[in-house]
PASE-285144 format. One record per residue: x negated, y, z of N, C-alpha, C in turn. Coordinates in steps of 0.05 Angstrom, whole numbers, padded with zeros to 5 digits, always signed. Example, Ala and Ser with C-alpha at 12.3 -4.5 7.8 and 13.67 -1.06 7.14 Angstrom:
BEGIN
-00264-00114+00156-00246-00090+00156-00264-00066+00156;-00257-00045+00142-00273-00021+00143-00258+00001+00157;
This chain:
BEGIN
-00019-00026+00004+00001+00003-00001-00016+00026-00002;-00014+00042-00021-00041+00066-00015-00060+00056-00034;-00076+00060-00014-00108+00053-00008-00119+00035+00003;-00087+00012+00016-00095-00001+00043-00093-00028+00032;-00108-00050+00036-00104-00082+00027-00095-00096+00056;-00086-00110+00053-00065-00123+00064-00078-00156+00064;-00083-00173+00070-00093-00202+00063-00065-00218+00070;-00071-00243+00051-00043-00259+00066-00062-00281+00073;-00047-00299+00080-00058-00330+00087-00075-00349+00067;-00096-00351+00069-00113-00373+00057-00090-00397+00046;-00089-00407+00024-00073-00433+00014-00104-00450+00002;-00088-00477+00016-00115-00493+00002-00105-00501-00019;-00121-00502-00050-00111-00501-00076-00116-00535-00083;-00133-00549-00071-00156-00568-00080-00169-00567-00046;-00160-00608-00046-00169-00609-00013-00196-00627-00012;-00207-00618-00043-00233-00637-00031-00258-00607-00031;-00279-00615-00036-00300-00598-00052-00286-00585-00074;-00301-00552-00084-00289-00543-00097-00330-00528-00110;-00329-00517-00137-00344-00500-00148-00338-00484-00173;-00351-00466-00177-00344-00454-00196-00327-00452-00199;-00314-00436-00196-00276-00426-00189-00276-00395-00209;-00253-00399-00232-00247-00379-00240-00215-00379-00240;-00201-00352-00237-00171-00355-00243-00172-00331-00264;-00142-00340-00274-00129-00313-00287-00095-00322-00289;-00092-00296-00288-00064-00290-00286-00049-00291-00307;-00018-00307-00300-00003-00319-00326+00023-00296-00329;+00023-00294-00311+00056-00274-00307+00051-00261-00275;+00070-00252-00269+00069-00231-00237+00075-00256-00220;+00081-00282-00226+00077-00297-00199+00071-00330-00212;+00049-00327-00230+00046-00356-00236+00014-00339-00241;-00002-00358-00235-00038-00357-00244-00046-00391-00258;-00068-00389-00276-00081-00411-00277-00102-00414-00266;-00120-00430-00241-00147-00438-00229-00159-00451-00241;-00182-00456-00258-00204-00475-00258-00225-00477-00238;-00240-00505-00237-00260-00507-00219-00267-00531-00228;-00301-00544-00212-00314-00563-00220-00296-00586-00182;-00289-00599-00188-00275-00622-00167-00301-00628-00148;-00289-00655-00132-00309-00660-00115-00326-00685-00138;-00327-00685-00158-00345-00709-00176-00356-00685-00204;-00350-00664-00190-00366-00645-00206-00351-00635-00240;-00329-00656-00240-00308-00658-00267-00296-00628-00272;-00295-00622-00290-00277-00586-00302-00248-00594-00299;-00236-00574-00275-00204-00585-00269-00190-00559-00262;-00161-00570-00265-00150-00542-00271-00127-00541-00257;-00105-00526-00246-00084-00526-00235-00068-00499-00232;-00038-00506-00234-00020-00476-00238-00016-00465-00203;-00017-00439-00192-00021-00430-00172+00012-00417-00177;+00028-00423-00166+00065-00405-00167+00057-00394-00139;+00068-00356-00150+00069-00345-00109+00096-00341-00116;+00110-00340-00093+00137-00333-00086+00135-00317-00061;+00135-00290-00065+00139-00276-00032+00101-00275-00036;+00097-00287-00008+00077-00285-00001+00062-00314+00003;+00076-00331-00004+00071-00362-00006+00058-00376-00037;+00035-00393-00030+00022-00393-00050+00026-00431-00056;+00034-00426-00083+00038-00465-00086+00028-00470-00106;+00005-00497-00106-00007-00509-00134+00005-00522-00141;+00001-00531-00166+00010-00545-00183-00013-00575-00176;-00001-00592-00191-00026-00622-00192-00050-00608-00203;-00068-00629-00191-00094-00625-00222-00104-00632-00231;-00104-00633-00251-00109-00638-00288-00139-00634-00294;-00148-00660-00287-00182-00659-00307-00183-00651-00341;-00196-00623-00339-00201-00614-00368-00223-00621-00382;-00250-00640-00370-00273-00640-00378-00290-00659-00360;-00288-00695-00367-00294-00711-00348-00323-00716-00346;-00332-00695-00342-00364-00697-00334-00373-00676-00322;-00385-00665-00303-00397-00646-00300-00400-00614-00313;-00378-00600-00297-00380-00573-00312-00387-00549-00294;-00410-00531-00307-00410-00503-00287-00409-00481-00303;-00411-00458-00291-00392-00429-00303-00365-00431-00309;-00356-00449-00293-00327-00448-00304-00322-00416-00308;-00297-00412-00334-00296-00389-00334-00269-00385-00353;-00251-00378-00340-00209-00376-00348-00200-00352-00363;-00193-00352-00386-00178-00324-00389-00148-00325-00400;-00126-00313-00390-00106-00321-00404-00101-00308-00442;-00086-00321-00446-00088-00317-00482-00047-00310-00484;-00033-00323-00465-00013-00317-00469+00004-00332-00446;+00039-00322-00440+00044-00328-00416+00049-00368-00406;+00042-00378-00433+00030-00412-00425+00013-00424-00434;-00010-00406-00448-00036-00413-00457-00060-00396-00445;-00073-00416-00431-00106-00404-00418-00129-00417-00445;-00160-00406-00444-00179-00422-00451-00200-00418-00433;-00212-00441-00430-00237-00449-00407-00256-00448-00419;-00279-00431-00409-00306-00439-00421-00327-00447-00404;-00340-00458-00412-00358-00480-00385-00381-00487-00398;-00401-00498-00382-00425-00510-00394-00426-00553-00391;-00425-00555-00409-00424-00582-00412-00441-00604-00399;-00445-00591-00376-00478-00615-00365-00474-00652-00380;-00460-00659-00377-00464-00681-00388-00462-00684-00427;-00461-00665-00436-00466-00668-00455-00495-00648-00472;-00514-00646-00441-00530-00629-00466-00535-00594-00455;-00509-00595-00436-00511-00569-00428-00501-00550-00442;-00490-00562-00463-00475-00545-00480-00459-00521-00481;-00450-00512-00492-00432-00483-00483-00403-00494-00491;-00380-00494-00477-00355-00510-00497-00332-00497-00476;-00312-00499-00499-00288-00486-00489-00262-00512-00491;-00238-00506-00480-00220-00518-00479-00189-00505-00479;-00173-00519-00491-00149-00499-00484-00130-00498-00465;-00113-00492-00447-00097-00502-00433-00076-00485-00435;-00048-00511-00429-00032-00500-00432-00008-00510-00414;+00018-00491-00405+00023-00491-00377+00059-00482-00382;+00062-00510-00377+00093-00522-00371+00101-00512-00346;+00118-00496-00331+00129-00492-00310+00095-00495-00287;+00092-00515-00264+00075-00517-00252+00050-00542-00262;+00062-00543-00293+00039-00576-00297+00021-00564-00331;-00005-00577-00322-00022-00562-00335-00035-00589-00367;-00032-00581-00392-00042-00599-00407-00062-00590-00418;-00085-00611-00411-00114-00601-00431-00117-00602-00464;-00131-00588-00469-00128-00597-00498-00157-00611-00501;-00168-00611-00528-00190-00630-00539-00215-00597-00542;-00241-00608-00518-00261-00597-00511-00271-00595-00541;-00275-00569-00554-00293-00563-00563-00318-00546-00562;-00343-00557-00575-00373-00540-00570-00371-00523-00591;-00369-00499-00563-00380-00476-00593-00415-00469-00593;-00433-00479-00575-00464-00467-00577-00471-00500-00563;-00485-00508-00592-00509-00546-00587-00524-00542-00570;-00528-00521-00556-00552-00527-00545-00552-00513-00507;-00572-00517-00505-00564-00499-00464-00551-00468-00470;-00532-00474-00456-00519-00443-00449-00504-00445-00422;-00515-00425-00419-00513-00429-00381-00498-00389-00375;-00496-00390-00354-00484-00362-00340-00459-00345-00354;-00438-00374-00372-00423-00362-00383-00389-00356-00380;-00383-00323-00389-00358-00315-00371-00344-00309-00412;-00316-00310-00405-00297-00299-00427-00275-00281-00420;-00275-00266-00437-00247-00231-00439-00232-00249-00463;-00206-00241-00458-00187-00236-00478-00189-00222-00487;-00189-00220-00519-00195-00191-00533-00154-00195-00554;-00150-00221-00557-00118-00218-00556-00108-00237-00558;-00081-00249-00558-00077-00281-00558-00089-00299-00568;-00098-00290-00594-00118-00310-00624-00140-00316-00615;-00154-00296-00600-00175-00288-00598-00199-00273-00569;-00214-00296-00562-00228-00288-00546-00260-00280-00543;-00275-00265-00530-00303-00260-00539-00323-00279-00508;-00335-00285-00519-00356-00312-00492-00384-00295-00497;-00385-00295-00470-00413-00282-00465-00434-00311-00443;-00462-00314-00452-00469-00335-00442-00503-00323-00452;-00524-00337-00441-00548-00342-00431-00556-00363-00444;-00575-00367-00468-00588-00388-00476-00605-00397-00460;-00613-00424-00469-00633-00434-00457-00660-00419-00453;-00659-00393-00468-00704-00378-00466-00687-00357-00457;-00659-00353-00444-00649-00332-00424-00631-00304-00443;-00647-00308-00464-00620-00282-00477-00596-00281-00479;-00580-00255-00474-00560-00252-00466-00550-00254-00502;-00525-00278-00502-00518-00276-00522-00483-00276-00518;-00469-00288-00545-00451-00277-00547-00430-00282-00574;-00414-00298-00578-00405-00304-00591-00363-00307-00595;-00345-00300-00616-00319-00301-00614-00307-00323-00619;-00298-00333-00607-00272-00363-00607-00245-00344-00613;-00244-00366-00639-00210-00361-00654-00191-00376-00654;-00170-00376-00644-00160-00396-00633-00138-00400-00656;-00137-00424-00656-00099-00419-00682-00091-00447-00671;-00065-00454-00666-00049-00474-00657-00069-00480-00634;-00079-00506-00641-00092-00528-00616-00128-00527-00627;-00128-00511-00649-00158-00509-00650-00177-00483-00639;-00200-00497-00643-00223-00466-00630-00240-00468-00648;-00244-00438-00663-00274-00437-00687-00281-00413-00673;-00310-00422-00675-00332-00395-00667-00341-00385-00686;-00343-00362-00678-00361-00337-00705-00386-00346-00688;-00404-00330-00709-00434-00336-00715-00448-00322-00685;-00457-00341-00674-00480-00335-00646-00497-00305-00646;-00497-00296-00632-00502-00257-00633-00527-00264-00608;-00549-00254-00606-00578-00250-00586-00563-00225-00579;-00576-00204-00560-00574-00171-00554-00598-00171-00538;-00611-00177-00524-00637-00179-00510-00656-00202-00515;-00680-00180-00507-00700-00202-00508-00718-00219-00491;-00699-00219-00467-00714-00224-00435-00698-00239-00426;-00699-00259-00405-00683-00277-00382-00655-00266-00367;-00638-00265-00372-00611-00259-00354-00600-00277-00339;-00580-00271-00321-00573-00276-00303-00546-00260-00294;-00538-00272-00285-00499-00259-00276-00485-00240-00296;-00486-00255-00305-00467-00244-00337-00426-00237-00341;-00424-00208-00339-00407-00209-00341-00387-00189-00357;-00371-00200-00369-00362-00174-00382-00324-00172-00388;-00322-00141-00389-00295-00134-00389-00288-00119-00419;-00259-00128-00421-00258-00117-00451-00244-00082-00454;-00252-00071-00469-00251-00041-00461-00223-00032-00485;-00223-00045-00512-00200-00052-00529-00207-00078-00548;-00188-00081-00563-00192-00105-00577-00212-00107-00594;-00228-00081-00603-00247-00088-00615-00277-00078-00607;-00274-00071-00581-00299-00068-00549-00295-00075-00534;-00319-00085-00530-00320-00096-00498-00343-00086-00490;-00360-00085-00456-00381-00083-00445-00385-00104-00428;-00409-00113-00424-00424-00132-00418-00447-00128-00393;-00446-00133-00369-00465-00126-00347-00468-00145-00340;-00509-00148-00331-00516-00168-00337-00541-00163-00313;-00562-00176-00301-00591-00181-00292-00599-00183-00301;-00633-00166-00316-00651-00177-00336-00671-00179-00319;-00670-00198-00309-00691-00222-00297-00725-00209-00306;-00721-00209-00339-00743-00205-00353-00758-00177-00349;-00745-00155-00335-00749-00133-00329-00740-00125-00303;-00753-00132-00280-00758-00132-00251-00722-00136-00240;-00715-00147-00249-00680-00163-00247-00661-00131-00245;-00673-00119-00252-00651-00089-00260-00631-00093-00280;-00611-00091-00265-00585-00079-00273-00579-00063-00300;-00564-00088-00324-00562-00069-00347-00535-00077-00362;-00527-00055-00373-00509-00062-00391-00507-00055-00411;-00484-00067-00425-00484-00064-00464-00451-00059-00469;-00462-00051-00491-00427-00043-00495-00435-00060-00534;-00412-00070-00534-00406-00089-00560-00377-00082-00581;-00377-00089-00605-00366-00081-00621-00360-00109-00633;-00327-00119-00644-00316-00138-00653-00302-00133-00678;-00315-00142-00701-00304-00138-00725-00296-00159-00738;-00272-00173-00738-00268-00205-00752-00278-00225-00731;-00298-00240-00731-00313-00264-00717-00339-00250-00715;-00352-00225-00719-00374-00210-00718-00369-00194-00695;-00395-00201-00678-00408-00186-00656-00429-00163-00659;-00425-00136-00658-00453-00125-00646-00463-00101-00638;-00490-00094-00621-00482-00077-00604-00486-00056-00614;-00475-00034-00599-00480-00003-00599-00486+00020-00588;-00494+00002-00567-00513+00014-00543-00524-00009-00529;-00556+00002-00513-00570-00008-00497-00582+00000-00486;
């Protein structure tokens, strides 16, 4: 209320160990959460809100191997996309569509968008059929590509790198459907915090400020 935040009571949505958690809203009363479960598998469930009460739907595995850096973003009120590092597949960058009906999630077929080591992955929505993914390559470079969604299929645009040193803690936010801002720690430059504005044209990404 105003500038005051009041916290509700924490609710357990998964009763075993979790890691690499990310959440996105689907509506004012529904969200979808992704995480690595106690086996390390990529897992998701719907969180429904009624007043101050949170109810978790059944957990569904979307990746039957260790998943790291899970990041999820909403496409529509019934669909979301999760991106992650698939350690069971040579640490490749992977994406999976999640479809929500009520409190049930159905996972699509995982799609590799980067066929080599990809870490510190994060994703943001540009439209209901397009997202931008930021990640770090094995050499540490901050890298990006656009994922385009058509029905149940995901296609990846060209991969573009933007800095020539090791980077970590990458975060991205959408400014408008054709422009995003990325922030990260430049490990190759005394761990300084850096920001970068990127423009998107179709499935192509380019930098306009470094």
